[in-house]
mmJSON file of the N, C-alpha and C atoms, coordinates in Angstrom:
{"data_MODEL":{"atom_site":{
"group_PDB":["ATOM","ATOM","ATOM","ATOM","ATOM","ATOM","ATOM","ATOM","ATOM","ATOM","ATOM","ATOM","ATOM","ATOM","ATOM","ATOM","ATOM","ATOM","ATOM","ATOM","ATOM","ATOM","ATOM","ATOM","ATOM","ATOM","ATOM","ATOM","ATOM","ATOM","ATOM","ATOM","ATOM","ATOM","ATOM","ATOM","ATOM","ATOM","ATOM","ATOM","ATOM","ATOM","ATOM","ATOM","ATOM","ATOM","ATOM","ATOM","ATOM","ATOM","ATOM","ATOM","ATOM","ATOM","ATOM","ATOM","ATOM","ATOM","ATOM","ATOM","ATOM","ATOM","ATOM","ATOM","ATOM","ATOM","ATOM","ATOM","ATOM","ATOM","ATOM","ATOM","ATOM","ATOM","ATOM","ATOM","ATOM","ATOM","ATOM","ATOM","ATOM","ATOM","ATOM","ATOM","ATOM","ATOM","ATOM","ATOM","ATOM","ATOM","ATOM","ATOM","ATOM","ATOM","ATOM","ATOM","ATOM","ATOM","ATOM","ATOM","ATOM","ATOM","ATOM","ATOM","ATOM","ATOM","ATOM","ATOM","ATOM","ATOM","ATOM","ATOM","ATOM","ATOM","ATOM","ATOM","ATOM","ATOM","ATOM","ATOM","ATOM","ATOM","ATOM","ATOM","ATOM","ATOM","ATOM","ATOM","ATOM","ATOM","ATOM","ATOM","ATOM","ATOM","ATOM","ATOM","ATOM","ATOM","ATOM","ATOM","ATOM","ATOM","ATOM","ATOM","ATOM","ATOM","ATOM"],
"id":[1,2,3,4,5,6,7,8,9,10,11,12,13,14,15,16,17,18,19,20,21,22,23,24,25,26,27,28,29,30,31,32,33,34,35,36,37,38,39,40,41,42,43,44,45,46,47,48,49,50,51,52,53,54,55,56,57,58,59,60,61,62,63,64,65,66,67,68,69,70,71,72,73,74,75,76,77,78,79,80,81,82,83,84,85,86,87,88,89,90,91,92,93,94,95,96,97,98,99,100,101,102,103,104,105,106,107,108,109,110,111,112,113,114,115,116,117,118,119,120,121,122,123,124,125,126,127,128,129,130,131,132,133,134,135,136,137,138,139,140,141,142,143,144,145,146,147],
"type_symbol":["N","C","C","N","C","C","N","C","C","N","C","C","N","C","C","N","C","C","N","C","C","N","C","C","N","C","C","N","C","C","N","C","C","N","C","C","N","C","C","N","C","C","N","C","C","N","C","C","N","C","C","N","C","C","N","C","C","N","C","C","N","C","C","N","C","C","N","C","C","N","C","C","N","C","C","N","C","C","N","C","C","N","C","C","N","C","C","N","C","C","N","C","C","N","C","C","N","C","C","N","C","C","N","C","C","N","C","C","N","C","C","N","C","C","N","C","C","N","C","C","N","C","C","N","C","C","N","C","C","N","C","C","N","C","C","N","C","C","N","C","C","N","C","C","N","C","C"],
"label_atom_id":["N","CA","C","N","CA","C","N","CA","C","N","CA","C","N","CA","C","N","CA","C","N","CA","C","N","CA","C","N","CA","C","N","CA","C","N","CA","C","N","CA","C","N","CA","C","N","CA","C","N","CA","C","N","CA","C","N","CA","C","N","CA","C","N","CA","C","N","CA","C","N","CA","C","N","CA","C","N","CA","C","N","CA","C","N","CA","C","N","CA","C","N","CA","C","N","CA","C","N","CA","C","N","CA","C","N","CA","C","N","CA","C","N","CA","C","N","CA","C","N","CA","C","N","CA","C","N","CA","C","N","CA","C","N","CA","C","N","CA","C","N","CA","C","N","CA","C","N","CA","C","N","CA","C","N","CA","C","N","CA","C","N","CA","C","N","CA","C","N","CA","C"],
"label_alt_id":[null,null,null,null,null,null,null,null,null,null,null,null,null,null,null,null,null,null,null,null,null,null,null,null,null,null,null,null,null,null,null,null,null,null,null,null,null,null,null,null,null,null,null,null,null,null,null,null,null,null,null,null,null,null,null,null,null,null,null,null,null,null,null,null,null,null,null,null,null,null,null,null,null,null,null,null,null,null,null,null,null,null,null,null,null,null,null,null,null,null,null,null,null,null,null,null,null,null,null,null,null,null,null,null,null,null,null,null,null,null,null,null,null,null,null,null,null,null,null,null,null,null,null,null,null,null,null,null,null,null,null,null,null,null,null,null,null,null,null,null,null,null,null,null,null,null,null],
"label_comp_id":["UNK","UNK","UNK","UNK","UNK","UNK","UNK","UNK","UNK","UNK","UNK","UNK","UNK","UNK","UNK","UNK","UNK","UNK","UNK","UNK","UNK","UNK","UNK","UNK","UNK","UNK","UNK","UNK","UNK","UNK","UNK","UNK","UNK","UNK","UNK","UNK","UNK","UNK","UNK","UNK","UNK","UNK","UNK","UNK","UNK","UNK","UNK","UNK","UNK","UNK","UNK","UNK","UNK","UNK","UNK","UNK","UNK","UNK","UNK","UNK","UNK","UNK","UNK","UNK","UNK","UNK","UNK","UNK","UNK","UNK","UNK","UNK","UNK","UNK","UNK","UNK","UNK","UNK","UNK","UNK","UNK","UNK","UNK","UNK","UNK","UNK","UNK","UNK","UNK","UNK","UNK","UNK","UNK","UNK","UNK","UNK","UNK","UNK","UNK","UNK","UNK","UNK","UNK","UNK","UNK","UNK","UNK","UNK","UNK","UNK","UNK","UNK","UNK","UNK","UNK","UNK","UNK","UNK","UNK","UNK","UNK","UNK","UNK","UNK","UNK","UNK","UNK","UNK","UNK","UNK","UNK","UNK","UNK","UNK","UNK","UNK","UNK","UNK","UNK","UNK","UNK","UNK","UNK","UNK","UNK","UNK","UNK"],
"label_asym_id":["A","A","A","A","A","A","A","A","A","A","A","A","A","A","A","A","A","A","A","A","A","A","A","A","A","A","A","A","A","A","A","A","A","A","A","A","A","A","A","A","A","A","A","A","A","A","A","A","A","A","A","A","A","A","A","A","A","A","A","A","A","A","A","A","A","A","A","A","A","A","A","A","A","A","A","A","A","A","A","A","A","A","A","A","A","A","A","A","A","A","A","A","A","A","A","A","A","A","A","A","A","A","A","A","A","A","A","A","A","A","A","A","A","A","A","A","A","A","A","A","A","A","A","A","A","A","A","A","A","A","A","A","A","A","A","A","A","A","A","A","A","A","A","A","A","A","A"],
"label_entity_id":["1","1","1","1","1","1","1","1","1","1","1","1","1","1","1","1","1","1","1","1","1","1","1","1","1","1","1","1","1","1","1","1","1","1","1","1","1","1","1","1","1","1","1","1","1","1","1","1","1","1","1","1","1","1","1","1","1","1","1","1","1","1","1","1","1","1","1","1","1","1","1","1","1","1","1","1","1","1","1","1","1","1","1","1","1","1","1","1","1","1","1","1","1","1","1","1","1","1","1","1","1","1","1","1","1","1","1","1","1","1","1","1","1","1","1","1","1","1","1","1","1","1","1","1","1","1","1","1","1","1","1","1","1","1","1","1","1","1","1","1","1","1","1","1","1","1","1"],
"label_seq_id":[1,1,1,2,2,2,3,3,3,4,4,4,5,5,5,6,6,6,7,7,7,8,8,8,9,9,9,10,10,10,11,11,11,12,12,12,13,13,13,14,14,14,15,15,15,16,16,16,17,17,17,18,18,18,19,19,19,20,20,20,21,21,21,22,22,22,23,23,23,24,24,24,25,25,25,26,26,26,27,27,27,28,28,28,29,29,29,30,30,30,31,31,31,32,32,32,33,33,33,34,34,34,35,35,35,36,36,36,37,37,37,38,38,38,39,39,39,40,40,40,41,41,41,42,42,42,43,43,43,44,44,44,45,45,45,46,46,46,47,47,47,48,48,48,49,49,49],
"pdbx_PDB_ins_code":[null,null,null,null,null,null,null,null,null,null,null,null,null,null,null,null,null,null,null,null,null,null,null,null,null,null,null,null,null,null,null,null,null,null,null,null,null,null,null,null,null,null,null,null,null,null,null,null,null,null,null,null,null,null,null,null,null,null,null,null,null,null,null,null,null,null,null,null,null,null,null,null,null,null,null,null,null,null,null,null,null,null,null,null,null,null,null,null,null,null,null,null,null,null,null,null,null,null,null,null,null,null,null,null,null,null,null,null,null,null,null,null,null,null,null,null,null,null,null,null,null,null,null,null,null,null,null,null,null,null,null,null,null,null,null,null,null,null,null,null,null,null,null,null,null,null,null],
"Cartn_x":[-104.282,-103.792,-103.999,-105.321,-106.043,-105.381,-105.332,-104.381,-103.318,-102.536,-101.04,-101.307,-101.837,-102.116,-102.133,-103.486,-103.565,-102.444,-101.588,-100.652,-99.123,-99.051,-98.196,-98.607,-99.798,-100.218,-100.17,-100.617,-100.395,-98.842,-97.944,-96.526,-95.933,-96.426,-96.029,-96.544,-97.677,-98.144,-97.181,-97.0,-96.259,-94.617,-93.9,-93.062,-93.313,-93.962,-94.164,-94.581,-95.14,-95.406,-94.244,-93.107,-91.973,-90.829,-91.106,-90.263,-90.576,-92.01,-92.418,-91.871,-91.73,-91.685,-90.353,-89.271,-87.76,-87.586,-88.426,-88.11,-88.307,-89.832,-90.123,-89.104,-88.94,-87.475,-86.471,-85.697,-84.686,-84.655,-86.274,-86.124,-86.171,-87.01,-86.698,-85.141,-84.781,-83.543,-82.447,-83.019,-82.035,-82.515,-83.887,-84.63,-84.456,-84.37,-84.497,-83.516,-82.43,-81.526,-81.658,-81.55,-81.918,-83.33,-84.388,-85.766,-85.712,-84.888,-84.619,-83.991,-82.454,-81.906,-82.737,-83.625,-84.458,-85.257,-85.896,-86.788,-85.716,-84.777,-83.742,-83.671,-83.214,-82.482,-83.961,-84.994,-86.234,-86.481,-86.34,-86.347,-85.207,-84.148,-83.321,-82.282,-82.443,-81.519,-80.454,-79.532,-78.084,-78.502,-78.698,-78.832,-77.352,-77.651,-76.465,-76.186,-75.035,-75.071,-75.207],
"Cartn_y":[-73.797,-72.334,-72.028,-72.486,-71.904,-73.116,-74.263,-75.351,-75.114,-74.615,-74.318,-73.068,-72.082,-70.769,-71.617,-72.415,-72.775,-73.346,-74.066,-75.077,-73.984,-73.152,-71.932,-71.323,-71.018,-70.073,-71.44,-72.392,-73.671,-73.37,-73.704,-73.72,-72.105,-71.234,-69.994,-69.95,-70.314,-70.339,-71.432,-72.232,-73.386,-72.681,-72.17,-71.772,-70.705,-69.59,-68.79,-69.125,-70.212,-70.792,-71.593,-72.229,-72.597,-71.629,-70.976,-69.255,-68.807,-68.268,-67.907,-68.954,-70.261,-71.181,-71.22,-71.137,-71.136,-69.683,-68.631,-67.605,-67.575,-68.074,-67.926,-69.106,-70.285,-71.067,-70.494,-69.881,-69.093,-68.048,-67.567,-66.716,-67.455,-68.547,-69.33,-69.834,-69.955,-70.41,-69.297,-67.938,-67.261,-66.998,-66.894,-66.262,-67.952,-68.756,-70.071,-71.207,-71.253,-71.826,-73.741,-73.381,-75.214,-75.853,-75.012,-75.769,-75.741,-74.959,-74.933,-76.076,-76.586,-77.498,-78.671,-78.903,-80.27,-80.212,-79.224,-79.293,-80.323,-79.44,-79.511,-80.767,-82.047,-83.043,-83.869,-83.496,-84.567,-84.582,-83.504,-83.216,-84.18,-84.8,-85.215,-84.436,-82.819,-81.784,-81.406,-80.884,-80.23,-78.718,-78.149,-76.641,-75.893,-75.031,-74.573,-72.923,-72.789,-71.536,-70.384],
"Cartn_z":[-52.613,-52.034,-50.654,-50.067,-48.921,-47.987,-48.121,-47.395,-46.898,-48.144,-47.69,-46.796,-46.705,-46.24,-44.755,-44.473,-43.197,-42.679,-43.121,-42.877,-42.177,-43.147,-43.314,-41.556,-41.693,-40.403,-38.939,-39.121,-37.888,-37.734,-38.705,-38.576,-37.94,-38.229,-37.944,-35.853,-35.96,-34.828,-33.477,-34.397,-33.715,-32.957,-34.324,-33.924,-33.271,-32.962,-31.917,-31.001,-30.71,-29.193,-28.343,-29.205,-28.95,-28.313,-29.328,-28.806,-27.602,-27.353,-26.207,-25.234,-25.041,-24.262,-24.042,-24.927,-24.914,-23.597,-24.343,-23.517,-22.263,-21.788,-20.524,-19.606,-20.606,-19.954,-19.513,-20.617,-19.651,-18.952,-19.058,-17.232,-16.261,-16.275,-14.77,-14.708,-15.562,-15.584,-14.666,-14.785,-14.499,-12.906,-12.783,-11.649,-10.642,-10.559,-9.959,-10.495,-10.739,-11.179,-10.67,-9.479,-9.313,-9.661,-9.585,-10.406,-11.416,-12.512,-13.569,-14.102,-13.462,-13.076,-13.573,-12.088,-12.035,-13.143,-13.772,-14.636,-16.395,-16.635,-17.5,-17.103,-16.051,-15.781,-16.067,-15.789,-15.76,-17.494,-18.153,-19.46,-20.36,-19.57,-20.193,-21.366,-20.87,-22.044,-21.043,-21.734,-21.08,-20.858,-19.764,-19.424,-19.777,-20.679,-20.813,-19.93,-19.863,-19.075,-19.385],
"occupancy":[1.0,1.0,1.0,1.0,1.0,1.0,1.0,1.0,1.0,1.0,1.0,1.0,1.0,1.0,1.0,1.0,1.0,1.0,1.0,1.0,1.0,1.0,1.0,1.0,1.0,1.0,1.0,1.0,1.0,1.0,1.0,1.0,1.0,1.0,1.0,1.0,1.0,1.0,1.0,1.0,1.0,1.0,1.0,1.0,1.0,1.0,1.0,1.0,1.0,1.0,1.0,1.0,1.0,1.0,1.0,1.0,1.0,1.0,1.0,1.0,1.0,1.0,1.0,1.0,1.0,1.0,1.0,1.0,1.0,1.0,1.0,1.0,1.0,1.0,1.0,1.0,1.0,1.0,1.0,1.0,1.0,1.0,1.0,1.0,1.0,1.0,1.0,1.0,1.0,1.0,1.0,1.0,1.0,1.0,1.0,1.0,1.0,1.0,1.0,1.0,1.0,1.0,1.0,1.0,1.0,1.0,1.0,1.0,1.0,1.0,1.0,1.0,1.0,1.0,1.0,1.0,1.0,1.0,1.0,1.0,1.0,1.0,1.0,1.0,1.0,1.0,1.0,1.0,1.0,1.0,1.0,1.0,1.0,1.0,1.0,1.0,1.0,1.0,1.0,1.0,1.0,1.0,1.0,1.0,1.0,1.0,1.0],
"B_iso_or_equiv":[0.0,0.0,0.0,0.0,0.0,0.0,0.0,0.0,0.0,0.0,0.0,0.0,0.0,0.0,0.0,0.0,0.0,0.0,0.0,0.0,0.0,0.0,0.0,0.0,0.0,0.0,0.0,0.0,0.0,0.0,0.0,0.0,0.0,0.0,0.0,0.0,0.0,0.0,0.0,0.0,0.0,0.0,0.0,0.0,0.0,0.0,0.0,0.0,0.0,0.0,0.0,0.0,0.0,0.0,0.0,0.0,0.0,0.0,0.0,0.0,0.0,0.0,0.0,0.0,0.0,0.0,0.0,0.0,0.0,0.0,0.0,0.0,0.0,0.0,0.0,0.0,0.0,0.0,0.0,0.0,0.0,0.0,0.0,0.0,0.0,0.0,0.0,0.0,0.0,0.0,0.0,0.0,0.0,0.0,0.0,0.0,0.0,0.0,0.0,0.0,0.0,0.0,0.0,0.0,0.0,0.0,0.0,0.0,0.0,0.0,0.0,0.0,0.0,0.0,0.0,0.0,0.0,0.0,0.0,0.0,0.0,0.0,0.0,0.0,0.0,0.0,0.0,0.0,0.0,0.0,0.0,0.0,0.0,0.0,0.0,0.0,0.0,0.0,0.0,0.0,0.0,0.0,0.0,0.0,0.0,0.0,0.0],
"pdbx_formal_charge":[null,null,null,null,null,null,null,null,null,null,null,null,null,null,null,null,null,null,null,null,null,null,null,null,null,null,null,null,null,null,null,null,null,null,null,null,null,null,null,null,null,null,null,null,null,null,null,null,null,null,null,null,null,null,null,null,null,null,null,null,null,null,null,null,null,null,null,null,null,null,null,null,null,null,null,null,null,null,null,null,null,null,null,null,null,null,null,null,null,null,null,null,null,null,null,null,null,null,null,null,null,null,null,null,null,null,null,null,null,null,null,null,null,null,null,null,null,null,null,null,null,null,null,null,null,null,null,null,null,null,null,null,null,null,null,null,null,null,null,null,null,null,null,null,null,null,null],
"auth_seq_id":[1,1,1,2,2,2,3,3,3,4,4,4,5,5,5,6,6,6,7,7,7,8,8,8,9,9,9,10,10,10,11,11,11,12,12,12,13,13,13,14,14,14,15,15,15,16,16,16,17,17,17,18,18,18,19,19,19,20,20,20,21,21,21,22,22,22,23,23,23,24,24,24,25,25,25,26,26,26,27,27,27,28,28,28,29,29,29,30,30,30,31,31,31,32,32,32,33,33,33,34,34,34,35,35,35,36,36,36,37,37,37,38,38,38,39,39,39,40,40,40,41,41,41,42,42,42,43,43,43,44,44,44,45,45,45,46,46,46,47,47,47,48,48,48,49,49,49],
"auth_comp_id":["UNK","UNK","UNK","UNK","UNK","UNK","UNK","UNK","UNK","UNK","UNK","UNK","UNK","UNK","UNK","UNK","UNK","UNK","UNK","UNK","UNK","UNK","UNK","UNK","UNK","UNK","UNK","UNK","UNK","UNK","UNK","UNK","UNK","UNK","UNK","UNK","UNK","UNK","UNK","UNK","UNK","UNK","UNK","UNK","UNK","UNK","UNK","UNK","UNK","UNK","UNK","UNK","UNK","UNK","UNK","UNK","UNK","UNK","UNK","UNK","UNK","UNK","UNK","UNK","UNK","UNK","UNK","UNK","UNK","UNK","UNK","UNK","UNK","UNK","UNK","UNK","UNK","UNK","UNK","UNK","UNK","UNK","UNK","UNK","UNK","UNK","UNK","UNK","UNK","UNK","UNK","UNK","UNK","UNK","UNK","UNK","UNK","UNK","UNK","UNK","UNK","UNK","UNK","UNK","UNK","UNK","UNK","UNK","UNK","UNK","UNK","UNK","UNK","UNK","UNK","UNK","UNK","UNK","UNK","UNK","UNK","UNK","UNK","UNK","UNK","UNK","UNK","UNK","UNK","UNK","UNK","UNK","UNK","UNK","UNK","UNK","UNK","UNK","UNK","UNK","UNK","UNK","UNK","UNK","UNK","UNK","UNK"],
"auth_asym_id":["A","A","A","A","A","A","A","A","A","A","A","A","A","A","A","A","A","A","A","A","A","A","A","A","A","A","A","A","A","A","A","A","A","A","A","A","A","A","A","A","A","A","A","A","A","A","A","A","A","A","A","A","A","A","A","A","A","A","A","A","A","A","A","A","A","A","A","A","A","A","A","A","A","A","A","A","A","A","A","A","A","A","A","A","A","A","A","A","A","A","A","A","A","A","A","A","A","A","A","A","A","A","A","A","A","A","A","A","A","A","A","A","A","A","A","A","A","A","A","A","A","A","A","A","A","A","A","A","A","A","A","A","A","A","A","A","A","A","A","A","A","A","A","A","A","A","A"],
"auth_atom_id":["N","CA","C","N","CA","C","N","CA","C","N","CA","C","N","CA","C","N","CA","C","N","CA","C","N","CA","C","N","CA","C","N","CA","C","N","CA","C","N","CA","C","N","CA","C","N","CA","C","N","CA","C","N","CA","C","N","CA","C","N","CA","C","N","CA","C","N","CA","C","N","CA","C","N","CA","C","N","CA","C","N","CA","C","N","CA","C","N","CA","C","N","CA","C","N","CA","C","N","CA","C","N","CA","C","N","CA","C","N","CA","C","N","CA","C","N","CA","C","N","CA","C","N","CA","C","N","CA","C","N","CA","C","N","CA","C","N","CA","C","N","CA","C","N","CA","C","N","CA","C","N","CA","C","N","CA","C","N","CA","C","N","CA","C","N","CA","C","N","CA","C"],
"pdbx_PDB_model_num":[1,1,1,1,1,1,1,1,1,1,1,1,1,1,1,1,1,1,1,1,1,1,1,1,1,1,1,1,1,1,1,1,1,1,1,1,1,1,1,1,1,1,1,1,1,1,1,1,1,1,1,1,1,1,1,1,1,1,1,1,1,1,1,1,1,1,1,1,1,1,1,1,1,1,1,1,1,1,1,1,1,1,1,1,1,1,1,1,1,1,1,1,1,1,1,1,1,1,1,1,1,1,1,1,1,1,1,1,1,1,1,1,1,1,1,1,1,1,1,1,1,1,1,1,1,1,1,1,1,1,1,1,1,1,1,1,1,1,1,1,1,1,1,1,1,1,1]
}}}
């Protein structure tokens, strides 16, 4: 049970970090579109308007 709890906490922390990164990326995309476009291009992902 303890191991499961630790795993769940790790997964929750990881999900939180991903969400934070996504929000930060969205802010950067709105603040500086050219920079965001180049970052997304380097990452190989499609930027959604």
